[in-house]
N, C-alpha and C positions, 0 to 999 in steps of 0.2 A: 728508426727514421730513415727514409729514403733520401739519398743524396747523389746527384750526378757525379760521374767520374771526372767530367770536364764540361765547362760552359764556354762556348766559343763566342767571342765578340769581335767586332771590327767593322770597318766600312764595307759598302758594297764593293765587290771585286777583290776582297781579301782572300776569298776561298772558303768561307765558313761552311757552305753546303758540301763542296767537293771534299775538303779536308775532313769535315765532320763525318762523312760516310766512310772514308778510309780509316779514320781513327776508331770509329765505332767497330768496324770490321776487325781491326787489329786487337782491340780490347775484348772482342767477342760479346759486345753489347749492342743495343739498338741506338739509332739516332732519332732525336726529336727536334724538329724544326718549328720554332714558334710562329713563323710566318704561315706555315702549313696549318698549324692549329687555329690561327685566326681565320684563315680561309675556310676551314671546316665549320667553324662556328657561324661565320657570316654567310656562308653559302655563295661566296664570290671571291674573286682574286683580290690581292692586295691593291693592284692597280685600279680595279673597279670600285673598291671601297674608298680609295682616295677621291675618285671622281664623283661617286654617288653620295657619299656620306661625309667626306672631308677628313683631313689629317687628324683632327682632334678625336673623332669617333674611332678611327683606326688605332690611335695611341691608347685609348681606353681599353679596347679589345686586346691589344698587344700586351699591356701591363698585366691584365688578368691571365693571359696565356703564359707569360713568363713566370708569374707566381705559381701557377699550376704545374708547369714543367719542372721547376726546381724543387717543388714539394713532392712530386709524384714519380719522377723519372730517375732511374739509377744508371742510365747510360750516358751518352753524350748529348748535350743540348746546344743547339745553334740558335742564337738570337738574331733578330733583324738588326740592321745597322744602327737604327736610331733608338733601340730599346733602352739602352743605358743612359739616355738623356733624362729619364724620369728619376728624380731623387729617391722615390720609394723603391724603385728597382735597384738602384745603386746600393741602398741599404740591404735589400734582400739578398744581394749577391755576396755580401760579406760572409766569410767563413766557407765559401765555395772555391774550388779550383777554377779560376776564371782566366782563360787564355785569350790574350789580345793578339789577333793576327794582323800585324802591321804591314801595310802595303804603301808603296810610293805612288805618286800621281801617274807616272807613265804606265806602270803595271796595272793599276786600278782601271784606267781608261781603256787599256787594251782588253782587259777581262770583261768589262761591262759592255763594250762595243758601243752601239748607238743608244743604249739605255732603254730599248724597247721593253716594256713591262716594268719599268722602274719609275714610279710616279714622281720622285724627287729630282729626276734628271731631265725635266722638260727644258727645252732651249739648248744652250751651248753645253754639251755634255762635259767637256774638259774643264770649263770654268766652274761648273756646278760641282763636279767631283772634287776639284781643288778646294772650293769653299767648304764643302762638307768635311774633307780631311782636316782642314785647318780648324774648323769649329769644334770638332769632336775629339781630336787627338788627345788632349789633356784629360778628357773624361775617360776615354778608353784606358789610358795609362794609369789613372787613379784607381780604377776598378780592378785592373788585372793583377793576378798573382804571378803570371807567367807572360812574357812578351816574346813572340816569335816573329822574326822578319820573314816575309814571304817573297820578296822581290827576287826574280831570277831563279826561283827554286821550283822544283816539281811538287805537286800536292803530296806525293808519297813521302818525299823528304821532310816536308813540314809535318805531316802526320806522325812520322817516325820520331821527330824531335819532341813533339808533344807527348807521345806515348811514353817515351823515356822519362820525360820530366814528371808526368803524373805518377809514374811508377817509382819515382825517386832515384832514377839512374843518372840524373843530370850531374855533370861535374862542375 
């Protein structure tokens, strides 16, 4: 059975894509991003999917993408920020090495900028990021087997900590 080395979860701005690439490189495996999988299936960007088809349609595609990725991919998997909201996805992640990249409000806002291309950030970006962090933090914590704080750290440092943890080098 194929099993990912690590599944990265966390809110937008946590660094899942950047850290995921670095982690995959250090483990000599590939990165699979479920948002990219959804875009490939739909033939349009996540942003366009939200606008054209609505969030519910996007979430259905996302759920299928996550299920396929954890079943088929033996490298690093990066999930979209809201993927773990689905109870079936939460159950599916049990038994996997799930890494929650925790980020504070200031760093998250700095990293997402004005939120262009992020459909859930329409309006006041800082207020919306704060709301999403508060709504989702407990779910991320409950699903994770490893929690890594990313505030004030380089992506390389975060990736190194995750690599050590999944390799069993954590003290």
